[in-house]
C-alpha positions in Angstrom: -44.8 26.3 -39.6 -42.2 27.2 -42.2 -41.8 25.7 -45.7 -38.8 23.5 -44.7 -40.8 21.8 -41.9 -43.9 21.4 -44.2 -41.8 19.6 -46.9 -40.2 17.4 -44.2 -43.5 16.4 -42.7 -45.1 15.8 -46.1 -42.1 13.6 -47.2 -42.3 11.5 -44.0 -46.1 11.0 -44.5 -46.2 10.4 -48.2 -42.9 8.8 -49.2 -41.4 5.4 -48.5 -38.4 5.6 -46.1 -35.7 4.9 -48.7 -33.1 7.4 -47.7 -32.2 10.8 -46.3 -34.2 13.8 -47.2 -32.1 16.9 -48.0 -33.9 20.2 -48.1 -32.2 23.3 -49.7 -34.4 26.3 -49.5 -33.4 28.8 -52.3 -35.0 31.2 -54.7 -34.9 30.1 -58.3 -34.5 33.8 -59.3 -31.1 33.9 -57.4 -29.0 32.0 -60.0 -25.9 32.0 -57.9 -27.6 30.4 -54.9 -29.4 27.9 -57.1 -26.1 26.9 -58.7 -24.6 26.4 -55.3 -27.6 24.3 -54.2 -27.4 22.1 -57.4 -23.7 21.6 -56.9 -24.3 20.5 -53.3 -27.0 18.0 -54.5 -24.6 16.6 -57.1 -21.9 16.2 -54.4 -24.3 14.4 -52.1 -25.4 12.0 -54.9 -21.8 11.3 -55.9 -20.8 10.6 -52.3 -23.7 8.2 -51.8 -22.8 6.3 -55.0 -19.2 6.0 -53.9 -20.2 4.9 -50.5 -22.5 2.2 -51.9 -19.8 1.0 -54.2 -17.3 0.7 -51.3 -14.9 3.1 -53.0 -14.9 5.5 -50.0 
């Protein structure tokens, strides 16, 4: 079992079903990959807020 699968299973078992789980495996020592992952997360959050506000 890989880490991504383990996080997904743990989330399903231990968290209330309130939304979509996004998993971005990265290495914190790779600052470029971490920056890209964080920007992707920001974009997802912004899109969700816009969708819920009926602006998109």
